[in-house]
N, C-alpha and C positions, 0 to 999 in steps of 0.2 A: 347542062353540065357545061357547055363551051363557055356560057357566061361566066360560071365560077372560074375557070381557068384563067379567061381574060383578068377578071377581078384580082385574083390571086397574083398574078404577073404584075399588075399595077401596084398592089401593095408592098411588093417586094422591092420593085423600084424606088417607089416614094420613100419606104425606111431607109433605103442606102443613102439618101440625101437628107434625112431630117435633122441629123446632128449639125450639117451645115447651116441649115436654117435657124436653129437655135442660137449658134454663134453670131450670125449677121443680126439675128433680134436684138442681142445684147447692145449693138453698136448702133441700131435704128433707136432704142429707146433713150439715148442720150440727146438725138436731135430732135425726135416726135414725142411731144408729151402724152399723145394718144396712144402709143405703143404699148405693148404689153410689158408689164414688169418683168425682172427676172425671173420672180417666184412665178409668175403666171406663165411664163414661156417653159419653164420647167415642168410644171404641172401639164402644159399641153403636150410636150413631147412624151411624158409618162402615158397619158391619155392616148397620144397617136399609137404608141407600142402596143397597148393594152388593146385598142380595136383591130391593129393587126393580128395580134395573138387569139382574139375572139374570132376574126374572120376566117383564119386557118382552121381553126376548129368547127367552123359552121355555126358559131354563136352571133347570129347576124343581128339580133336585137341588142345584145350587148356591145357588139361593133358600132352599131348606129348611135347608141348612147356616147360611146367614148370617142367617136370621131367629132360627133355634134359639140360636145364639150371641148374638145381639142381646137376644133375651129372657132368656137365662140371667144375662147381665150387668146388664140394667135391665129388669124385668119391667112393660113398660107394656101396657095394654089394646089399643092400636092395633097394637102389636108382634104380640101374640098373635093379632090378627085376621089379620093378614097370614101369620103361621106356621100358623094353621089352614087358609088358602087354599093354601099351599104343601104341607102334608100331605095334603090330598084330591089335589091334581095329581099327586102322586108315588105314589098308591094306598093312602097312610096313612089308610084312611077311618075307622078307629076312633079313632085319634088326632086326627083332624081334626075328628071330631063333638064329641069331648071339649073340644078347645080352643074351639071354637064355644060350647058351652054355658059354658063357663068365662068367655069374654068376654061373654055375655050377662048373667051373673050379676054381674060384676065393672064393667062399664063405667060410668062416671060423665062428668059435664061433656061436653065435645065428642064424647068417644068414645061416648056414649050415642046420638049421633043415627045411629051405624052399627048399632044392636040390629036394627031392621027387616031390613036387609040380611043380618045374620048368621041370623037366625031364618030367613029365606028360603033362605038356603045350607044351614042344618043340615036343613031338611025335604028338600031336594033330595039330601042325602048320606045319610040314615039308611037310607032303603030300598036303598040299594048295598050295605049293609053285610052279609056273609056270616054264616051261623051253623052252628054245628056241634056234635054232642054227642061227647065224650070219655067212654069206657067202660073202666076198667081193673080187671082181676080180681086178686084175691089182693096187693092194695097193703099193705104194711106201714106202720107208722106212721112211721117215719124215713125212709121212700123219699122221693126228690128227683123229682119230675116237671117237665118243661121243655117249653114250646112255644116253637120258634124260639130256643131259649136263654135264654128267660126263665122264672123259677119261677113255677108255678101252684100256686094253694090246692086243696087236696082238694074244698073247697066247689064248685068249677066243675064237677065230674064228674057226668055224668049230666045237665047243666042244657045249654041253648042259650048257648054260648059265642059273642060277637060277634069275628070274625076279619076280616083284610083279605081280598080277593080274592088269589089267587094259590097258589103251593106251600108249604107248611108241614111241620114234622116236630116229632113229640111223641117224647119220650124219658123214661125212668125209669133212675135211679141208685140202686144198693143198696150200701151200704158203699163208697162212691165208684168203683163198678163199674158200667158201663151194663150192664142187664139186658133193655132192649127199646127198640125203636125203630120208628116207622111214620112213613112220608110220606103226605100226602094233599093235594088240590089242590081249591079252590073257586072259583066264579065269583062275579061281583057280584050280591048280592042272593039267594045261593042258600041253601036251608034244607036242610041235609044230613039226610035222613029216617034213613038208615042210620048209626048211629053208628060212629066210629073207634074199634075195641076193640084193646086189648092184653091178651095173657094172661101173667102173670107167675109166676114159679116160686113154690112156698111159702117162706116164710121160716122158718129154724130157729126153735124155740120160745124158745130161750135169747136169740137175738138180738131178738126182739120186744119192745117196751116193755109191749104188752098180753100178757104170757106167760099161762103155764098156770094161774096163780093167779087169772087173770081180773079183776085191779084194777089192772093196768099194771105192768110189770116182770117178769122171770122169777121163779118161784117160790121158785129158790135165793138170790135176791136179797132175798128178803122177811125182814125180822127176826122177825115172827110164825112164820116156818117153824121158824127156828132155835130159838126159845123153846120151841116144842111140841117138837122133838126133843130138847131139854135137859130138858124135863119127862119126856119119855118115858124117857130114858136115866138119869135119877136114879131114877125109879119102876123102872126094871127092876133097878138095882143093890140099892135097897131090897127088892124081892122075893127076889133072890138072898141077901141078907144074911139076911133074916128065914127063909128055907129052911134056911141053914147053922144059925143059932142054934136052929131047932125041931128040928134032931136029936136033942138028949138029952131028959131028962124035964124039965128047966127050961128055958122058952123063953127065958131070958134068960143062959144059962149059955155061950152062944156067944162069940165074939171081938168081937162089937159090943155094948159095954155100954148098959145101958138108958138112954134120954134123950139119946143121942148116936149119930150115924151117921159118926163118924171111925173109922178102922181103927187099930188100935195096932201 
């Protein structure tokens, strides 16, 4: 209940200055070609007010959608502050914490007055974020790892990954085919001591970018492999030619003339 009171206060303060931001946006548009247009700024203001109305009525998913659209149209710090509150209220704790951090970094002018409140909100959100370790065996270089349909970097494997509380699905694709899937659930603030593990089938060596040559790519795709093969083949042919030529008394009496390896 205390979180709602704080968030509502932030919404009321942001609404009071939203009009001034809209007027400043019109002036900025003339100087910055990437600034939102007048139409985009108007729509952003309308979405901002719709988000405030939804939040006051406890319709947090509607508020989240409205603030997200408003911020994408016209990225104002105070819109970001309200977006952070809506993210937290809908269970998107990781995203909400990042939005609070960004607001704290970017807030200027009148928005900076809300930095202490944002810092307090961030301090209350961070302990609620769950963490889990993902471990995947036999992962090939080109395998795609996804958590809740979002691609994951291989660098997160084995580390404590921040996740929102609730149900999650981790899956792996190889050559555009799903080869593994695992579901798990975490509570607020939970540290998953037992990692979520996926055991993958071994990838064929020729399909691996780090193939049997040990330097990335299959050995058959390596130009050095074929150079060596060519040298061995030529050397073998030379050996055969010399052996044929050495059959008589004169080692140069064969069908391969001295100084040349062309066959007549």
